[in-house]
C-alpha positions as CSV (number, residue, x, y, z in Angstrom):
1,M,-34.8,-40.6,8.6
2,R,-35.8,-44.2,9.3
3,I,-33.3,-46.6,10.9
4,H,-31.6,-48.9,8.5
5,E,-33.0,-52.3,7.8
6,Q,-30.9,-55.4,8.7
7,S,-28.5,-56.6,6.1
8,S,-29.9,-58.8,3.4
9,D,-26.7,-60.9,3.2
10,G,-27.4,-64.4,4.2
11,P,-30.7,-65.9,5.6
12,Q,-32.5,-63.5,7.9
13,P,-34.1,-64.8,11.1
14,P,-37.9,-64.6,11.4
15,R,-39.2,-61.3,12.8
16,R,-40.3,-61.6,16.4
17,V,-43.1,-59.7,18.0
18,V,-42.1,-58.5,21.4
19,S,-44.7,-57.1,23.7
20,N,-43.5,-54.9,26.6
21,I,-45.7,-53.7,29.5
22,S,-45.6,-52.7,33.2
23,M,-47.9,-54.4,35.6
24,S,-48.7,-54.2,39.4
25,L,-48.6,-57.2,41.7
26,D,-52.4,-57.4,41.4
27,G,-52.2,-57.5,37.6
28,R,-53.1,-53.8,36.9
29,I,-51.7,-51.8,34.0
30,N,-53.1,-48.6,35.3
31,G,-54.8,-47.4,38.5
32,R,-58.3,-46.5,39.6
33,G,-58.0,-43.1,37.9
34,G,-58.0,-44.6,34.4
35,D,-55.6,-44.7,31.5
36,F,-53.3,-42.0,32.8
37,D,-53.2,-43.2,36.4
38,M,-49.7,-44.7,36.1
39,G,-47.6,-42.6,38.6
40,W,-46.9,-45.7,40.6
41,I,-44.8,-47.1,37.7
42,V,-42.5,-44.1,37.4
43,P,-40.1,-44.9,40.3
44,H,-39.5,-48.3,38.8
45,A,-38.9,-47.1,35.3
46,V,-35.8,-45.0,36.0
47,T,-33.5,-47.5,37.7
48,E,-30.3,-48.8,36.1
49,V,-31.9,-52.2,35.5
50,A,-35.0,-50.6,33.9
51,R,-32.8,-48.6,31.5
52,E,-30.6,-51.6,30.6
53,H,-33.7,-53.7,30.1
54,L,-35.2,-51.1,27.6
55,T,-32.0,-50.7,25.7
56,R,-31.6,-54.5,25.2
57,M,-35.2,-54.9,24.2
58,T,-35.1,-52.3,21.4
59,K,-31.5,-53.0,20.2
60,D,-32.7,-55.3,17.4
61,A,-36.1,-53.7,16.8
62,T,-36.9,-51.9,13.6
63,T,-40.7,-51.4,14.1
64,A,-42.7,-50.0,17.0
65,L,-46.4,-50.7,17.4
66,L,-48.4,-48.2,19.5
67,G,-52.0,-47.5,20.3
68,R,-53.2,-43.9,19.8
69,K,-53.0,-42.9,23.5
70,N,-49.5,-44.1,23.9
71,Y,-48.5,-42.6,20.6
72,E,-49.7,-39.2,21.8
73,G,-48.3,-39.6,25.2
74,F,-44.9,-40.8,24.0
75,G,-44.9,-38.1,21.3
76,S,-45.3,-35.3,23.9
77,Y,-42.4,-36.5,26.0
78,W,-39.6,-38.5,24.1
79,P,-38.7,-36.1,21.3
80,K,-37.7,-33.5,24.0
81,V,-35.4,-36.2,25.6
82,A,-33.9,-37.0,22.2
83,D,-32.8,-33.3,21.9
84,D,-31.7,-32.9,25.5
85,E,-27.9,-33.1,25.8
86,N,-28.2,-33.4,29.6
87,A,-30.6,-36.3,29.5
88,E,-29.5,-39.7,30.9
89,P,-27.6,-41.3,28.0
90,R,-29.7,-44.4,27.8
91,D,-32.9,-42.4,27.9
92,R,-31.6,-40.3,25.1
93,T,-30.6,-43.3,23.1
94,F,-34.1,-44.8,23.5
95,A,-35.7,-41.5,22.6
96,Q,-33.6,-41.2,19.4
97,W,-34.3,-44.8,18.5
98,L,-38.0,-44.1,19.0
99,G,-37.8,-41.0,16.8
100,A,-36.1,-42.9,14.0
101,V,-37.9,-46.2,14.0
102,E,-40.9,-47.1,11.9
103,K,-44.0,-46.4,14.1
104,V,-47.3,-48.0,13.3
105,V,-50.2,-46.4,15.2
106,F,-53.5,-48.3,15.7
107,S,-56.6,-46.2,15.9
108,T,-60.2,-46.3,14.6
109,T,-60.1,-42.5,14.3
110,A,-57.8,-40.4,12.3
111,P,-55.3,-38.8,14.7
112,Q,-52.8,-36.3,13.5
113,L,-49.5,-38.1,13.1
114,T,-46.9,-35.4,13.5
115,W,-44.0,-37.7,14.6
116,T,-41.5,-38.7,11.9
117,N,-41.8,-42.2,10.3
118,S,-45.4,-42.7,11.7
119,R,-48.3,-44.3,9.8
120,L,-51.8,-45.3,10.7
121,S,-53.3,-48.8,10.7
122,N,-56.5,-50.3,12.1
123,D,-55.8,-54.0,12.3
124,P,-52.9,-55.2,14.5
125,V,-53.2,-58.8,13.4
126,Q,-53.1,-58.2,9.7
127,E,-50.4,-55.6,10.1
128,V,-48.1,-57.9,12.1
129,R,-48.7,-60.7,9.6
130,R,-47.7,-58.4,6.8
131,L,-44.6,-57.1,8.6
132,R,-43.5,-60.7,9.3
133,G,-43.2,-61.1,5.6
134,E,-40.9,-58.1,5.1
135,P,-37.2,-57.9,6.0
136,G,-36.4,-56.2,9.3
137,G,-35.7,-56.7,13.0
138,D,-38.0,-57.2,16.0
139,I,-41.5,-55.7,16.1
140,V,-42.0,-54.2,19.5
141,V,-45.4,-53.3,21.1
142,L,-44.6,-50.5,23.5
143,S,-47.0,-50.6,26.5
144,S,-50.2,-50.6,24.4
145,S,-52.4,-53.0,26.2
146,S,-55.2,-53.1,23.6
147,V,-52.7,-54.1,20.9
148,I,-51.1,-56.7,23.1
149,R,-54.4,-58.3,23.9
150,T,-55.4,-58.4,20.3
151,L,-52.1,-60.0,19.2
152,L,-52.1,-62.5,22.1
153,A,-55.6,-63.6,21.1
154,A,-54.3,-64.3,17.6
155,S,-51.2,-66.1,18.8
156,E,-49.0,-63.3,17.2
157,V,-46.8,-62.5,20.2
158,D,-43.5,-64.4,20.4
159,R,-41.9,-62.7,23.5
160,L,-43.7,-61.1,26.5
161,V,-41.6,-58.7,28.5
162,I,-43.2,-57.7,31.9
163,Q,-42.0,-55.1,34.4
164,L,-43.6,-56.4,37.5
165,C,-43.8,-53.5,40.0
166,P,-44.0,-54.2,43.7
167,E,-47.2,-52.3,44.0
168,I,-50.8,-53.3,44.8
169,V,-52.9,-50.7,43.0
170,G,-56.4,-52.0,44.1
171,G,-58.2,-51.1,40.9
172,G,-57.8,-50.3,37.2
173,A,-57.5,-52.2,34.0
174,R,-55.9,-55.7,33.8
175,L,-53.8,-56.9,30.9
176,F,-55.2,-60.4,30.8
177,A,-59.0,-60.7,30.5
178,D,-61.0,-63.7,31.6
179,D,-61.4,-64.8,28.0
180,A,-57.7,-64.7,27.1
181,P,-56.7,-67.8,25.2
182,Q,-54.7,-70.5,27.0
183,T,-51.1,-70.5,25.9
184,S,-47.8,-71.8,27.4
185,W,-44.7,-69.7,28.0
186,F,-41.2,-70.3,29.5
187,L,-39.0,-67.8,31.4
188,S,-35.9,-66.9,29.4
189,G,-34.6,-64.0,31.5
190,Q,-35.1,-62.1,34.7
191,S,-33.5,-59.3,36.7
192,V,-34.4,-57.1,39.7
193,G,-34.1,-53.4,39.9
194,A,-33.1,-51.2,42.8
195,T,-36.8,-50.5,43.7
196,G,-37.7,-54.2,43.8
197,A,-39.3,-54.3,40.4
198,T,-38.7,-57.6,38.5
199,Y,-38.1,-57.7,34.8
200,L,-39.4,-60.9,33.4
201,T,-39.0,-62.1,29.8
202,Y,-41.1,-65.0,28.6
203,E,-41.0,-66.9,25.3
204,R,-44.1,-68.5,23.8
205,R,-43.9,-72.3,23.6
206,A,-44.8,-73.7,20.2
207,P,-48.3,-75.2,20.2
């Protein structure tokens, strides 16, 4: 069952696109081992501040955007948390939200979409522009770097949320490529977790 849309009574605010990602001090989103070399992120993702940060970010969101790899990785982990009565309450709340929310998966192949409320798309920019024209809450890109890069290049990201981990990884992919478009942002929120990770929220300045 999908989560409810926001009430249609009165004017609705524009839908924001919120991109969320974890990054090392040297700008890496994974390690030298490739896409799944992310163990260095784990200690920073289970602190009180990290959980509060995730809860706040998804509170007003009604659509989640995911690349294929994250969809498959999240799908193998979070449904179990949603059903686990012994799970940390905020983890379980996020897992249940993720299960109920509309999930748009970007892939050039045809992966098997076994998770409820999932559908396939192949163009993040056109999809976001279409979603902005529909009623609903925030559109959250969950840790999918290829989707974030594509939307940044098209000026379709309104809020950029970064978990900056106090780690120097020394190799791996970067979020921002050398050909990323020049844009201006301002810091609208920050907090620090028990491990020293900093949670930074940036809003895009109007051109």
